[in-house]
N, C-alpha and C positions, 0 to 999 in steps of 0.2 A: 504494500500500500504506500502511496506517496505520503509524505508528511505535510502536505499542503493541499488546499482545495483551490478550485479555479479562481474564486474571489480573492484569494491571497496572492495570486500571481501578478507580478509586474514585469512586463517584457519591454526592454529599453534598447533602442539602437543608438549607439554613441557615434555620432557623425560630426563632420566638420572638416575644415581644410587641413591639409598636411602640416604637421608641425605645431598644431594647436594644443597638443598634450593629451589627446584622447586616451591613449593606452596608459599613460602615467596616471590619469584620473581614475580609470577603471582599477588600476592596481591600488591606488590610495583608498578607494571605496571598499575593495575586497579586504584590505588590511584593517580598515576601521571597523568593519563588521565581523572580523575574526575569521573570515573565509580562508585567509592565508596567514601564515605565522608572521610574515613581515613583507612589506611592499617590495616587489621586485623592481628592477631597473632596466629601461630600454637600452641605455648605454652599456650596461654590463651584460646584456643578453639574458637577463633573468626574469623578464616580465612574463606574466602568465599568458597573455594573449599574443605576444610576438615570439612564437616558438619555431617558425619555419627557418631553415638555415639562411635563406636570402634575407629574411627580416632581421635576423641578428647581425648579419654581415653589413647591411645597409642602415641599420638602426631606424627603421621605419616600418609601419604596418603595410603589408602588401595584400593581405587576405582578410576576410571576415573570420572572427574568432568568438567563441561563446564562453562565458564564465558566469557564475551565479553566486549569490550570497543570501543569507537570511537576516532580516532586520525588522524588529517591531511587528512580529507575526507575519510579515510579508516575505514571499520568495521572489527575489529580484534577479532576473536573468539579463545579462548585457550581451549585445552583439557589437563587439568592437570592430570598426570598419576602417579601411584605408581612406586617406583624405586627399591625395593628389588627384588632379583632374584625369590623369591617364588611367586611374583605377576606379573611376566613378561607376563603371559597369559591374564592378565587384561589390561596391558599397550599397548601391541601390536595392539589390535583392533582399538586404536585411530588413527593409521596410515592410516586406510581406510577412515577417515573423513577429512583429511587435505591435504594441498599442501606442507607444511613446517614442518620439525622436528627441534625444537630448543633443542639441546642436552646440558643439563646443567652439568657442570663439577665443582666439589668442588676444589677450588684452593689449598686446603690443602692436599687433598687425591689424586688428579690427575685422571688419566684414570683408571676406575674400570670396573667390569664385565658388568654391565648393560650399561655403556657408549659404550662399544664395540658392544654389541648385538643390541642396538638401532641404532647406526650409520650404521651397516651392513644392518639391516632390512629396514631402511629408504632409503638407497642407492638402495637396490634391488627393491623397489617400484618406483624408479625414483623421489623421493621427493627432494625438495630443502632442504639442510641441513645447519644449523647454530649452531655453538658452542658458548655457553655462559659460560665463566669462571666466576663463582660466588665466593663470600667471599674473594675478593681481598684485603680487609682491615685486614685480619688475619695476625698475626705476623710471622716473619721468613719465608717469602715466596720468592721463586725465580721464578717470573712469566715468565721471559725470558726462563728459562729452561723448564717450563711447556709448553710454546708455541712450543719449540723445540720437546718435547715429542709428542705433538699433530701432528706435521708435520711428525715426524718419523713413527708414528703408522697409521695415517689416510691420509698422503700424503702432499706434499709441497703446495697443493692448499688451505690448512688451513691458511688464512691470516687475520690479524687484521684490522678492520675498525676504531679502536680507540686504544689509548694506555694510560695506567695509568699515571697520573701526579705524580711527586714526593710527597710522603705522602699518595697517593692513595685516596685522598678525592674527586677527580673528575677524569673523563676520557676525554682525549683530542680527539676531532673529527679529524680523518685522511682521511675523505672521502667527506662529504657534504660541509663543509666550513673549510678546513684545514688551520691552521696558522703555517707556517714553523718555526716560531720563538718560538713556544710554547715548554715548557720544558716537557719531558717525562721521565719515569723511565728507559726505555731501548729503543734502536733503535732511530728513529727520525720520526717526522710527514712526512717529505718529502720521506724518505725511505719506510715507510709503505704505503703511498699513491701510490708511484711509482710501488710497487709490485702488488697492487690490480689492478691498471690500466693496467699494462703489462699482467696480467693474463686474465683480461676481454676482452681486445681488440683482443686477439688471436682468439676470436670467431666471429669477424666481420672484414673482409678484408678491407672494405671501411674505417671503423673507424681506423683501424690500420695504413692505409696510412695517414690519417689526423693526427694521433698521431705522426707518424714518421716525417711528414713534419713540424708540428707546435710545437711539443714537449709537447703538453698538450691537454686534452679534458675536457670539463666541466662535472660535475656530472650528469646533465640532458642528455648530449650526451651519457654518458657512461651507462645510466640505461638499455637500451635495450640489449646491449652486456652483461651487468652484469647478467640480468635475463637469457639470453641464456646460460651463463657459469654456473649459478645455476642449470638449468635444466639438463645440461650435466654432472654435478658433477665435472666440471672443476674449480669451485671456491666454497670453504666452508668458509664463513665469520666467523671471531672470534670476539666476543664482550666481553670486560671485564666489570664486574659490581660488585657492592655490593648491594644486594637486601635489606640488613638491613639498610644501610646508604643512599641509593639512588644514589650512585655514578655510572654513566654510564647508568642509567635507561632511561633518556631522549633520549640519543643517540640510545639505543636499540629500543625504541618506534619508532623513525624515521626509523631505519633500517627495522623493521617489516612492517611499513605502506607504506614506499616509495620504498623499494627494493624487498621484498619477493613477489613471484608470486600470482596472483589471480587465481581462478578456470578457468578463461578464457584464461590465458596465461601460465599455468603450464603444465607439462607433463600430457597428458590425462590418467586417470586410465584405466586399461585393463578390457574389458568386453568381454563376449562370448555369442553367441546365443545358441538356443536349440541344434543345431548340433555340438556345441563345437568350431565353427569357430569364429575368432576375429570379434568384432563388435565395431564400433566407435560411441561413445555417445557424442554429443555436448551439452555444458551447455546452451541450448536454453530455455528461459522461456516460449516460445510458444509451445514447443514440449510436447509430452505426459509425464506424471510424471514418474520419475524413481529415487528411493531413496534407501539407504541401512541403516539398523539398526546396530549400533555399540555398543550400551549399553542398557541393560534392568535392571530396578530396580523394585523390588516388595516390596511395603510398606504395612504393615498390615492395614493402615488407608486410604492411597491414592490409593492403588492398583498398577497395573502394569504400569510403565512409560517407554516408549521406545524412546530413542534418535536416530535420524537418520540424515544422510547427504543427501541433495537433489543434484542429479547429473543432472537432466533435468526436465523441466516443472515447473509449479508453483502450490504449494499446498496452498489451502485456507481452511477456516473453513467449507466450503460446499463440499469439494472434496470427491469423492467416490473412495476409493483405494482398490486394491486387495493385499493380502499377499501371496507372492510366487505364487504357482499354484492354490491357492484357487479360487473357482468360485464365492463365495459370497463376495461382497465388504463390507467395513465398511465405515461409514461416519465420517470424521475427527471430526466434532463438535467443539472441542477446540484445538487450535494449540498454542504451547508454545515455547518461547525462554528461555533457562535455564541460570540462573545466580547463580551458586552454587545450593543451595537447593530451591531457589526461582523460581517459574514458572510464567514467564511474558507472558500474553496472547497477541498474535499478529494476524493480519488479514491474512497474507500470507507469504510464504517463497519462495525465488527464487533459481535458481541453485547456489550451493555453501553454502547456508544457512544450519546451524545446528539447527534443530527443535526437538520437542518432541510431542507425543500424549499419552494420558492416557487411561487406562481401556480398552485396546484392547487385550484380552487374547491370541489371535491367533498369536501375534507378538513375535518372538523369536530372539535371537542374530543372526546376519547375514542375517535376512530376507530381501527380496527385496519387496519394496512397489511400486506399479505401477498402472496406470490407466487402463481403459478397454483394453482388448487384451489377457487376459488369460495367459496361461503358456509360451507364446512366448517372454516374457520380457527378455532382456539381463541380464546376471548375472555378477556382478563384480568379479574380481579375489580375492579369499579368502586370508586373511592374515594367513600365516603359524604360527601355535601355537605350543609351546613346549608340548611334551607328558606328560600327568599326570602319574607319575611313583611311587610316594610315597603313600602307601595305609594304611588304617586302617579299620578293621572290626568293625562295630557298631551294637548295639542293644539297644532298648529303656530301660532306667533304670527303668521306671515305667510300670508295667504290664498293658496292655490295651492301651498303647500309640503307638502301632505299626503302625496304620494307620496315626496317627498324624506325626510320624517320617517320613513315606513314603511321605506324602504331603509336609513336610518341606524340605526334601532332593530334591524333584522336583523343589521347588521354588529356592533353593540355586543353583541348576544346571542351571536353566534358567538365573540367574544373572551372573554367572561366567563361561565363555566358557572353562576354564581350570580345572574345577571341575567336576568330573565324579562320577556317582553312578552305581554300578554294583551289580546285584543280581546273585551271582555265584551258579549255580546248582552243579558244581563240588565239591565245598567245603561247600555248604549250608550256605552261609553267605551273608550279605549285606556289601559291601566294598565301601568305599569312597576313591577317589584318587585325589591327587593334585600335586603341583610342589615341595612340601617340607613340613617339619614338621611345620614351621611357618604358611604356607598357611592353612593347615588343622586345626591348633590350632585356627586361626582366624575364620574359618568357624564354628567350634564347639562353639566358643564364640558367634557368631552371632545367631546360632541356639538356644542357651540358652537364650540370652538376648532379642532377637527380637521375637522368636516364642515359648519360654518357653518349649523347649524340651531338656531333658538331656539324655545322652547316656553313655553306657559302651563301652570302646574301647579296642582293642587288636590288635596285628599284624595279618594280614590276613594269613590264611593257604595257604601253597604253593600247587598249583594244580598238585600234583603228579598223576601218572597213574600207573596201574599194567598191566602186560602182562605175557605171558608164552614163554618159549624158547624151548620146546620139545613137541612132540605129546604124548598123554596119553589117557587112557580110564577111564570112570567113571560109577558107577552104584549105584542106590538106589531104595529100595523098601519102599514105604510109606504105612503103614498099621495101621489103627486106628479103634478100636471097642469100642463103648460106650453104648452098650445095645440096641440101636436102629439101624438105618442105619449106616453102617460103612464107612470107606474111604479106597480105595485101588488104588494104581498106582505104576507101576514099570518101570524104564527107564534105558536103556543102551545107552551111548553116547561116542563120540570120540572128542577130542579137538586137534587142530593143530595151531601152530603159523603162523601168516600172516606177511607180510612186514610192516615196520613202516609207520603208517598213512593210512593203508588200511582198518581199521575199523573192524566191526563185520559181520560175515556171518553165517547164520543158514541154515542147509541142512536137509531136511526130507528124510531119506532113509528107512523109516519103510515099510515093506512089509507084506502082509498076514493079515493086520488088527490087529496085536498084540497090537498096540495102535490105537484105533479108530480115524479116521481123525478129528472128532470134538474135540479130546483132544490134538492133536499135538500143536495147538496154546497155550494151557495151559502150555505145556512143555517149549515152547519158552518164555512165560511170566515169568516162574520161573527162567530161565537162565538170562533173562534181569534184573531181580531184583538183581542178583549177579553182573551183569555187572555194575550197578549203585552204589551198596554199597561196592564193593570190596571183595576180598577173603583173603588177607593177611595183609593189612594195612589200609583198609577202603577207598581206592580210586578207581575210575572208571577203569574197565578193558577194554583195547583196543586191537585191532589187533589180533583177535582170530577167528578161524573157528570152529563151533560146528556142528557135524553130529550126529543126533539121528537115530540109526539103529535097535533097538530092544526094547522089553518091554513086559509087560503083563497087562491085565486089568481084572476086575471082572464085570460080567453082572449086578450086583445089586449095589455093593459098589463103583465102579469107578465113579468119578465125577471130575469136573474141579479142585477144590482145591487140590485133591489128586495128580493130575499130575503136578500142579504148584509146590507143595512141592517136588515131586519126581525129577522133572527137576532141581530144585534149588539144592538139595542135591547131585544129580549125577554130576552136573557141578562143585560144590565145591570139590567133591571127585577127579574129573579129574584134576582140576587146581592144587590141592595139589601135584599131581604126575608129573606135567608138568614143573617142575623147574621154578616156578613163580618168577618174579623179579618186583621191583619197579622202575619206570622211573621218572626222574626229568626234568623239563623244562630248557633248555639251551637258553640263549639269546645272540644275537649279541650286541656288546657294542662299542660305540665310546666315548672316553673320551678326552676332550679338556682341557689342563692344560698349565701353564707356562713351558717353556723349563727346568727350574731348578727342576721341580717336576717330570720329566719324569721317572727317575729311581725309585723313590718311588712308583709311580703308577704302573709301570710294575711289580715291586716286589710284591706289594700288590695284584695284580690280580693273580699272580702265587700262592700266599698263599691262595687265595679263590678258588682253583681248576680250575682257568681259564687259558687261554692261549692268548698270545699277537700275533695278526696276522700281524701287521705292524704299521708303524708310518709315519706321514707326517708333515713337517714343515709348519707353518702358519705365516701370517704376525704378527708383533708386538711381536715376541719372544714366540709365542705359538706353541704347537705341538698337533696333533690329534693322539691318540693311538686307534687302532681298535683291537678287539679280541672277545672272547666268554667266558662266565662264567655261572655257574649254578645260576638260579634265587634265590635259597635259600640262597646263599652267599651274596646277594645284597640288603637285606631288609633294611639295614641302610646305604646303600652306599652313598646316597646324603649327609647325615650328616658327614660321614667319609671323603668324598672327600672335603667338605667345610673346615673341620678341617685341613687337610693336606695342602691345597692350600691357606688357608686364605681367602676363599670365591671366589677365582679366577677361580676355575675349574667348568666345567659343563659336563654333559654326556647325551647321548640318548641311548635307548636300544629298541630292538624289538625281538619278539619270533623267535627262529631259529628252534629248534628241541627238541626231547626228547632223553635222554641218560639214561642208567642204573645207579642207585645210587651205591656208594661203599657199600660193604656188611655190615660194621658196622652201616651205616645210615639206611639201610634196616632193620636190626635187631632191631634198636631203634624204628623205625616207627611201626614195627610189634608188639613190646612189648607194645607200647602205644595204640594199636588198641584194643578196647573192643567191639566186635560186639554184637548186640542185641541177646538175647536168641532165639535159633531156635525153631520153632514150632515142636512139636513132633507128 
């Protein structure tokens, strides 16, 4: 039996920009609650949640990690997340496992890129949000001004529950047991308490009347209205702490345990049934099991470890669970609670619990685990992830490691939902894609250190296309005599351009049997070989109609290979006369940057042969710039954007259409093309 009920559970994603001290804060909370004997250190490699070798080597969180503690009758589980923008695709899935997002802000750096992204993502999922201002003991800080910035960017609902005392060695409680006479660095205990109470009672008319009549309400009376305000986003508590010194950590523990919602009284997560209609899922321990996987780790020794959040039902060590629509269930066998790298075996998990199972290869990121009932299990709303746009072409450094590389890439993709592997037939490359240069560099390091696979990398080829712009005719006679049986085939054909995106069309207009019907498919086969290999620059040919209308054959020497070659050469002959061009992919682009960078970005896009379509002002002094640009001009855009905006800019892009490349670029591509020698 678990030693807690669903109403006692508090699940908290600890999110925020890299370097804000999230892992150190979790460590300090664990130590304060007695969950660990002493706080570990990121710098010394002893932190509970930074246990992967790469994390210890680089002294930063790279993956989600789970740890928990008990405080004031509450069971509090933390999902510690990486903070740098390149790892946003790993951090965001944590939001599917929690009711509260604790957004950690470095008091020295203020509001940063990931701060904004995680606040917005948490709000969009209806999570309770809590801002934790960390490192308040750093010198030369203006904490009052920082609080003003938080209220300006995220709204006046950002209100402190405690205030730093002069010297910042402690934080004064302004909510649970306020002392109006206590000295604070700015504002006052009475003013801070009054603002929180005013904000919370607005959500409860009866309590508001009591407050107006009596002039005060107790913290216990306020708790229900407080949680209602949290669920509505009407109140975002702000806590000041120093994770390093421990200042404010005790108050933060109380806030998490006593005020943050449990799975039973939080906004229910969105679920949909097989028909797409909304479905309500109650956190009932007696219901059928429904759980969602939010983290998968593949260890060479332990195997696949899948962490999941239980939404309904009770999971035991004897549970038979299905994965998604799979018909064959698996037996749980061993059920774990995670404490960093430690796997603590437990008897059962109830709704709200974060648990893990090992060695079930069918489980992937986002998988739904459920009891009997097949494919009708409700599915939770997926967490939107940023698109993997930064790519590298890879190939095994050691000959013979190709299969090992393929297996390793599959494992890495299973662990990281924002890491993609693409085997491009257009460019004949294996391309890995991630959220940035740092992201892929860490993946390559993991590949080398964990799986002992080394690769050569290069920028991926742009998937150009070729097409024609005018009709033309082509002809080729293939004749080969080698002393024995010869080869003979002659083809006349016509090519015509088709509309963009209409593809390839083959028409057989041969009459009179000049090309026997059994050889017409061979002609098409030769044409299709050119379609794949290209005619002028080595890229696939699109949007062309080919009509074969005449030819000759020989009763003895004509065979399939002869008409394959005749069709291929006749098509090349026609394409060369049909004013061929090279097309390049053009993408739709949306760039979000501080207002001060708008001119620089717009000018830079123009310099990349792009065009700006429009701009839209956003909250917090940001602007969104929409436009289009050739993909070939954006291969290093993330690095360039980060440099121009100091890391504050972000962008998304998606394929739009193909356009002709400028003539100098086409000439350059054609000059670089070295087709294989034609068969004679």
